C-alpha positions in Angstrom: -54.0 6.9 99.7 -54.0 6.8 96.1 -56.0 9.2 94.1 -58.2 6.8 92.7 -59.1 4.8 95.7 -62.5 5.3 97.4 -62.6 7.9 100.1 -59.6 9.9 98.6 -59.6 13.4 97.6 -60.1 12.2 93.9 -57.7 14.7 92.5 -56.5 13.8 89.0 -52.8 14.3 88.9 -53.1 15.3 85.1 -55.6 18.1 86.5 -58.7 16.5 84.9 -60.5 16.2 88.1 -60.0 19.6 89.7 -60.5 23.2 88.5 -56.7 23.6 88.5 -55.1 22.4 85.3 -51.5 21.3 86.6 -50.8 18.5 83.8 -50.1 18.5 79.9 -52.9 19.8 77.6 -55.2 17.4 76.1 -54.1 16.2 72.6 -57.5 15.3 71.5 -58.8 18.8 72.3 -55.8 20.3 70.4 -56.6 18.4 67.3 -60.2 19.3 67.5 -59.6 22.7 67.7 -57.1 22.7 64.8 -59.7 21.0 62.8 -62.4 23.5 63.6 -60.3 26.4 62.4 -59.3 24.6 59.2 -63.0 23.7 58.6 -63.9 27.5 59.1 -61.2 28.3 56.7 -62.4 25.8 54.0 -66.2 26.5 54.8 -67.0 23.2 56.7 -69.1 23.2 59.7 -67.7 22.8 63.6 -66.7 19.6 64.4 -67.7 18.1 67.7 -65.9 14.8 67.7 -62.5 13.9 68.0 -60.0 14.0 64.9 -60.8 11.8 62.1 -64.2 11.1 63.7 -67.6 11.4 62.0 -67.9 14.9 62.8 -66.0 16.1 59.5 -63.2 15.1 56.9 -59.7 15.5 58.0 -58.6 18.0 55.4 -55.6 19.2 57.8 -54.0 15.8 57.6 -54.4 15.6 53.9 -52.9 19.0 53.3 -49.9 18.0 55.8 -49.3 14.6 53.8 -49.5 16.5 50.5 -47.0 19.0 51.8 -44.5 16.6 53.0 -44.9 14.5 49.7 -44.4 17.6 47.6 -41.4 18.8 49.6 -39.9 15.2 49.3 -40.6 15.2 45.7 -38.6 18.4 45.2 -35.2 16.7 46.3 -32.8 15.2 43.8 -29.2 13.9 43.7 -26.6 15.1 41.1 -23.6 12.7 40.8 -20.1 13.9 40.5 -19.9 13.2 36.7 -23.2 15.0 36.1 -24.5 18.4 35.7 -28.3 19.4 36.0 -29.7 22.0 33.9 -32.9 23.8 35.9 -35.7 25.4 33.9 -38.1 27.2 36.1 -41.4 27.7 34.2 -39.8 26.8 30.9 -36.9 29.2 31.1 -33.1 28.7 32.2 -32.6 29.1 35.8 -29.3 27.5 36.7 -27.0 25.0 36.4 -26.4 22.6 39.3 -23.2 20.7 40.2 -22.7 17.4 42.4 -24.6 17.1 45.5 -28.2 17.0 46.9 -30.5 19.8 45.5 -34.1 20.9 45.8 -36.5 22.4 43.4 -40.3 23.0 43.5 -41.8 20.3 41.4 -44.0 21.2 38.7 -42.4 24.4 38.6 -38.8 23.7 37.8 -37.7 21.0 35.2 -34.1 19.4 35.8 -32.3 17.6 32.9 -29.3 15.6 34.1 -26.3 15.4 31.6 -23.2 12.9 32.1 -20.3 15.3 31.7 -17.3 12.9 31.5 -18.8 9.9 29.5 -16.9 9.6 26.2 -19.3 8.8 23.5 -18.3 7.6 20.0 -19.9 8.4 16.7 -19.1 6.7 13.4 -19.3 8.3 9.9 -19.0 6.4 6.8 -19.3 7.7 3.0 -18.2 8.0 -0.6 -16.4 11.3 -1.3 -14.8 13.2 -4.1 -11.2 14.1 -3.9 -9.0 16.9 -5.3 -8.0 14.9 -8.4 -11.4 14.0 -9.3 -11.4 10.4 -7.8 -13.9 8.7 -5.3 -12.8 7.4 -2.1 -14.7 5.6 0.4 -13.9 6.7 3.9 -14.7 5.4 7.4 -14.2 7.9 10.4 -14.7 7.7 14.1 -15.3 10.7 16.4 -14.9 10.4 20.2 -16.5 13.2 22.1 -18.1 14.3 25.3 -20.3 17.1 26.7 -18.5 20.1 27.7 -21.2 22.8 28.4 -24.5 21.3 29.7 -26.5 24.5 29.1 -25.6 24.6 25.3 -26.0 20.7 24.9 -29.7 20.8 26.4 -30.8 24.4 25.4 -29.0 25.6 22.4 -29.3 22.8 19.9 -32.7 20.8 19.3 -30.9 17.5 18.4 -27.2 17.6 19.2 -26.4 14.1 18.1 -27.8 15.1 14.5 -26.0 18.4 14.4 -22.8 16.5 15.3 -23.3 13.7 12.4 -24.0 16.5 9.9 -21.1 18.6 10.9 -18.7 15.8 11.1 -19.9 14.9 7.4 -19.3 18.4 6.2 -15.9 18.8 7.7 -14.5 15.6 6.4 -15.8 16.2 2.9 -14.1 19.6 3.0 -10.8 18.1 4.1 -11.0 15.1 1.6 -11.9 17.5 -1.4 -8.6 19.4 -0.8 -6.3 16.3 -0.9 -5.4 13.7 -3.7 -6.7 10.1 -3.6 -3.1 8.9 -2.9 -2.8 11.5 0.1 -6.0 10.3 1.7 -5.5 6.8 1.3 -1.7 6.5 2.4 0.4 9.6 2.6 -1.8 12.2 4.4 -4.0 10.1 6.6 -2.8 11.7 10.0 -3.4 15.2 8.3 -7.0 14.1 7.3 -7.6 13.3 11.0 -6.2 16.4 12.4 -7.8 18.9 10.0 -11.2 17.3 10.3 -11.0 17.6 14.1 -10.1 21.2 13.9 -12.8 22.1 11.4 -15.4 20.0 13.3 -14.6 21.7 16.5 -15.0 25.1 14.8 -18.5 23.9 13.3 -19.6 22.8 16.8 -18.8 25.8 18.5 -20.4 27.9 16.0 -23.6 26.1 16.4 -23.2 26.2 20.4 -23.7 22.4 20.7 -21.7 22.2 24.2 -19.8 19.2 22.7 -16.0 19.0 22.9 -14.4 16.5 20.3 -11.4 14.3 22.1 -10.2 12.3 19.0 -10.8 11.8 15.3 -9.6 8.7 13.9 -9.6 7.8 10.1 -10.4 4.1 10.5 -10.4 3.2 6.8 -9.9 4.9 3.5 -10.0 2.8 0.1 -11.3 3.0 -3.1 -14.7 1.8 -4.0 -15.4 -1.8 -4.8 -16.1 -1.2 -8.3 -12.5 0.1 -9.2 -10.6 -1.8 -6.4 -8.8 -4.0 -8.9 -7.5 -1.1 -10.9 -6.6 0.8 -7.8 -4.7 -2.2 -6.6 -2.7 -2.1 -9.8 -2.0 1.4 -9.4 -0.9 1.0 -5.7 1.3 -1.9 -6.8 2.9 0.3 -9.6 3.7 3.1 -7.0 5.1 0.4 -4.7 7.4 -0.6 -7.6 8.4 3.0 -8.2 9.3 3.4 -4.3 11.3 0.1 -4.6 13.1 1.3 -7.7 13.9 4.6 -6.4 15.3 3.0 -3.2 17.6 0.4 -5.3 18.7 3.4 -7.3 19.4 5.4 -4.3 21.3 2.5 -2.8 23.5 2.0 -6.1 24.0 5.9 -5.9 25.2 5.4 -2.4 27.8 2.5 -3.3 29.0 4.2 -6.6 29.4 7.9 -5.7 31.8 7.2 -2.8 34.0 5.1 -5.0 33.8 7.8 -7.7 34.7 10.2 -5.2 37.8 8.4 -3.9 39.1 7.8 -7.4 38.6 11.6 -8.4 40.6 12.3 -5.1 43.3 9.9 -5.9 43.6 11.4 -9.5 43.7 14.8 -8.0 46.6 13.5 -5.7 48.3 11.9 -8.6 48.0 15.1 -10.7 49.4 17.2 -7.7 52.3 14.7 -7.2 53.0 14.8 -11.0 52.8 18.6 -11.0 55.3 18.7 -8.0 57.7 16.3 -9.9 57.6 18.2 -13.1 58.3 21.2 -11.4 61.0 20.2 -9.4 62.7 18.4 -12.2 62.5 21.4 -14.2 64.1 23.4 -11.6 66.8 20.5 -11.1 67.4 20.6 -15.0 67.7 24.5 -14.7 70.1 24.3 -12.1 72.2 21.6 -14.2 71.9 23.7 -17.3 73.4 26.7 -15.5 76.4 24.6 -14.1 76.9 23.3 -17.4 76.8 26.5 -19.1 79.7 27.7 -16.8 81.8 24.5 -17.9 80.9 25.1 -21.6 82.1 28.8 -21.4 85.4 27.7 -19.9 86.0 24.7 -22.4 83.4 24.7 -25.4 85.2 21.8 -27.5 85.5 19.3 -24.5 81.9 20.2 -23.2 80.3 19.9 -26.8 82.1 16.3 -27.2 81.1 15.3 -23.8 77.4 16.2 -24.6 77.4 14.6 -27.8 78.9 11.4 -26.1 76.3 11.5 -23.3 73.3 12.0 -25.7 74.5 9.1 -27.9 74.7 6.9 -24.8 71.4 8.0 -23.7 69.9 7.1 -26.9 71.8 3.8 -27.2 70.8 2.6 -23.8 67.1 3.0 -24.6 67.0 1.0 -27.8 67.8 -2.5 -28.7 68.4 -2.2 -32.5 70.2 0.6 -34.4 70.2 1.1 -38.3 73.3 3.2 -39.3 73.2 5.1 -42.5 77.0 5.1 -43.8 77.8 8.5 -45.3 78.3 8.1 -49.2 77.2 4.6 -49.2 74.1 3.0 -50.4 73.9 0.4 -47.8 72.6 0.7 -44.0 74.5 -1.2 -41.1 72.4 -3.0 -38.4 73.6 -3.2 -35.0 71.9 -5.7 -32.7 72.7 -3.8 -29.4 70.4 -6.3 -27.5 72.4 -9.3 -28.6 75.7 -7.5 -27.9 74.5 -6.5 -24.5 73.4 -10.2 -23.8 76.8 -11.6 -24.9 78.7 -9.1 -22.8 76.3 -9.9 -19.8 76.6 -13.7 -20.2 80.5 -13.4 -20.5 80.5 -11.4 -16.9 78.1 -14.1 -15.6 80.4 -16.8 -16.5 83.3 -15.0 -15.0 81.2 -14.3 -12.0 82.5 -10.7 -12.3 79.5 -8.3 -13.2 81.1 -5.1 -14.3 79.3 -2.0 -13.8 80.7 -0.3 -16.8 79.1 -2.9 -19.4 77.0 -0.4 -21.1 80.0 1.9 -21.6 82.3 -0.8 -23.1 79.5 -1.7 -25.5 79.3 2.0 -26.3 82.9 2.3 -27.0 82.9 -0.9 -29.3 80.1 0.5 -31.2 81.7 4.0 -31.9 85.1 2.3 -32.9 83.0 0.0 -35.2 81.3 2.9 -36.7 84.3 4.8 -36.9 86.2 1.9 -38.7 83.1 1.6 -41.1 83.1 5.2 -42.0 86.8 5.4 -42.7 86.5 2.0 -44.8 83.7 3.7 -46.8 85.7 6.9 -47.6 88.7 5.1 -48.9 86.7 2.9 -51.2 85.1 6.0 -52.4 88.4 7.6 -53.2 89.6 4.8 -54.8 86.8 4.6 -57.5 
């Protein structure tokens, strides 16, 4: 028979109908007791109704909800490319990395900064160079945050500090170079030196900023003097062009001159060798001739005379002979005599190798005859 049927023992299976409580506790009763305790703590009267009834305000539920919301409010997520600077009651507490974190709200202040984002800052201005010229420079700076704590706490306005430091570093570098160096010759040096000096300033100020790249985007003279500067630039380009042309001409001429000099040196060396060897040969010939002369002086003297006359006659075409004791000079056309002798030899088709000797002998005989005739005529007178 069921417990709720008439005639049964009417025993409540949850222990409500008997003296023995074998079932689970009554939830309403537990909530009522908890509310009474809380009301006692906060000065409220006892509550006889159920939780949320007209007997009293449910402060416990409000506190629980507030506690849950407060706890949930304290959770925050830090991304992989971020860092979070935590201030507790306005004082630096810690720097959190990527992940899920919890901090008590209204007590801690969390500031997130992106550590990997590359930012760009642009600076433009007119500056004075070392040679007292004005140049207009456009500079681009790429940077990222390297130290989150310094970036958030050490400097009030990091961007403004970066701008002022960039302007100061750039003016210092430009002021140590000439106008031509800034515009054309030393553009890379301007970027490199500016980056080094700017990083020194930022580290000194503890900004937490790291410079990645500094690019000199543009460098030119002011618009007011641009025409004059263009003329100067053109003149410099002409100077460079003329220097290149002169260098090309030098590269073409110098090797030729060196070759000619080397040829002259070699010819001189050959001449030196030839003269020395010729002198040595003449020395040997003279020594041999001296030995012959010592054995037969008269014959050797006559032979030397004849050889000398032959050599002189063979190297000239016209000879003027002064006859001893006479007032007239005799002309000997050796070239004509030689041509006649050669022509006769050609007609005979027999070219004698002793043509010169024959001509020489004829000349000598004729000279002797003329000399003898001249002496006889003088004796007769």
